[in-house]
C-alpha positions as CSV (number, residue, x, y, z in Angstrom):
1,M,0.0,0.0,0.0
2,E,1.4,3.4,-0.9
3,I,0.3,6.7,0.5
4,E,0.7,9.5,-2.0
5,Q,1.1,13.0,-0.5
6,R,-0.8,15.6,-2.4
7,D,-0.7,19.4,-2.1
8,Q,-4.0,20.8,-0.9
9,G,-4.0,23.3,-3.7
10,T,-3.6,20.9,-6.6
11,E,-6.1,18.2,-7.4
12,G,-5.0,14.9,-8.7
13,T,-1.3,15.8,-9.1
14,P,1.4,14.4,-6.8
15,E,3.4,17.0,-5.0
16,Q,6.7,17.7,-6.7
17,S,10.0,17.6,-4.9
18,A,12.8,20.1,-5.5
19,V,14.1,17.9,-8.4
20,G,10.7,17.4,-10.0
21,E,10.0,13.8,-8.7
22,S,6.8,12.9,-7.0
23,T,7.1,12.1,-3.4
24,T,5.3,9.0,-2.1
25,V,5.6,7.4,1.3
26,S,5.1,3.7,1.6
27,G,3.2,2.1,4.5
28,K,6.3,0.3,5.5
29,A,8.2,3.5,5.9
30,V,5.4,5.0,8.0
31,L,5.5,1.9,10.3
32,M,9.3,2.1,10.5
33,V,9.2,5.7,11.6
34,A,6.5,4.9,14.1
35,A,8.6,2.0,15.4
36,L,11.7,4.2,15.7
37,V,9.8,6.9,17.6
38,L,8.3,4.3,19.9
39,A,11.7,2.7,20.5
40,A,13.1,6.1,21.4
41,V,10.3,6.8,23.8
42,V,10.7,3.4,25.5
43,A,14.5,3.9,25.7
44,L,14.0,7.3,27.4
45,W,11.4,5.8,29.7
46,L,13.7,3.0,30.8
47,A,16.9,5.0,30.9
48,P,19.0,4.4,34.0
49,G,17.9,6.6,36.9
50,R,14.7,7.6,35.2
51,I,12.1,5.3,36.7
52,H,11.4,1.7,37.6
53,K,14.2,1.8,40.2
54,P,13.4,-0.3,43.2
55,P,12.7,1.8,46.2
56,P,15.8,2.6,48.3
57,K,16.4,0.1,51.1
58,P,16.0,1.6,54.5
59,P,19.2,2.1,56.4
60,P,20.2,-0.9,58.5
61,S,19.5,1.1,61.7
62,V,15.8,1.6,60.8
63,V,15.5,-2.1,60.1
64,A,17.1,-2.9,63.5
65,E,14.9,-0.3,65.2
66,T,11.8,-1.9,63.6
67,M,12.8,-5.3,64.7
68,L,13.2,-4.2,68.3
69,L,9.9,-2.3,68.3
70,T,8.1,-5.3,66.7
71,A,9.6,-7.5,69.4
72,A,8.3,-5.1,72.1
73,Q,4.9,-5.0,70.6
74,K,4.6,-8.8,70.2
75,A,5.7,-9.3,73.8
76,R,3.2,-6.8,74.9
77,E,0.4,-8.5,72.9
78,A,1.4,-11.8,74.4
79,G,1.2,-10.4,77.9
80,D,4.9,-10.4,78.6
81,H,5.1,-6.8,79.6
82,A,8.5,-7.2,81.2
83,A,10.0,-8.4,77.9
84,A,8.3,-5.5,76.1
85,L,9.9,-3.0,78.5
86,R,13.3,-4.7,78.1
87,A,13.0,-4.4,74.3
88,L,12.0,-0.7,74.6
89,S,14.9,0.0,76.9
90,E,17.3,-1.7,74.5
91,H,15.8,0.4,71.7
92,E,16.3,3.6,73.7
93,R,19.9,2.5,74.6
94,R,20.9,1.8,71.0
95,Y,18.8,4.5,69.2
96,P,18.0,7.3,71.7
97,D,17.1,9.7,68.8
98,G,16.2,7.1,66.3
99,A,13.6,7.3,63.5
100,L,11.2,5.4,65.6
101,A,11.8,7.0,69.0
102,E,8.3,8.6,69.0
103,A,6.6,5.2,68.5
104,R,8.8,3.6,71.1
105,E,7.7,6.1,73.7
106,V,4.0,5.6,72.9
107,V,4.4,1.9,73.4
108,R,6.3,2.5,76.6
109,V,3.4,4.7,78.0
110,E,0.8,2.1,77.0
111,T,2.8,-0.7,78.5
112,L,3.3,1.1,81.8
113,C,-0.4,1.9,81.9
114,T,-1.3,-1.7,81.3
115,L,1.0,-2.8,84.2
116,G,-0.7,-0.2,86.5
117,R,2.5,1.6,87.0
118,S,0.8,5.0,86.9
119,G,3.7,7.0,88.4
120,E,6.1,5.8,85.8
121,A,3.5,6.1,83.1
122,A,2.9,9.8,84.1
123,A,6.6,10.5,84.0
124,A,6.9,8.8,80.6
125,R,3.9,10.9,79.4
126,E,5.6,14.1,80.5
127,R,8.8,13.2,78.7
128,F,6.8,12.3,75.6
129,L,4.8,15.5,75.5
130,T,7.9,17.6,76.1
131,R,9.8,15.9,73.3
132,F,6.9,15.4,70.9
133,P,4.3,18.1,71.6
134,D,2.9,18.1,68.1
135,S,2.7,14.3,67.7
136,E,-0.4,12.7,66.2
137,H,-0.3,10.5,69.4
138,A,-0.2,13.4,71.8
139,A,-3.9,13.4,72.5
140,S,-4.0,9.7,73.4
141,V,-0.8,10.0,75.5
142,R,-2.3,13.1,77.1
143,A,-5.4,11.1,78.1
144,G,-3.2,9.0,80.4
145,C,-3.9,5.6,81.9
146,A,-7.5,4.5,81.9
147,G,-8.5,7.8,80.3
148,E,-7.2,9.8,83.3
149,P,-6.3,13.2,81.8
150,L,-2.9,14.6,82.3
151,N,-2.7,18.0,84.0
152,R,-1.1,19.6,80.9
């Protein structure tokens, strides 16, 4: 199949090139150009550093922090509150200002409340609210053990 290019102004006559030959474009040529354009787009799309990179791995410290907090949470859920507090203390010793410090302190307050250690829980709440006053967990921490409001 051939596609003949025609000038809008002339009816029935092929467009003349600079040397006087008619210009026709074959279907194969159109497909080849389309394929080349598509290949270029795909090459740009898949270029190194462009996209489809796997997400960056978290730093080893965040992985270790997560493991410690997961251990604390699982121990708490299993009713082993002493093991939960040990894991939280270990997390604080290793990562005092870690990425998950805020979460650690929320779990600490909850665990101390569960154990009925209200004096320690109140001190932990005070430290939490001083350190993380704008935390999304501030309201629940502020509520205290068994819903007792903190005087703050």
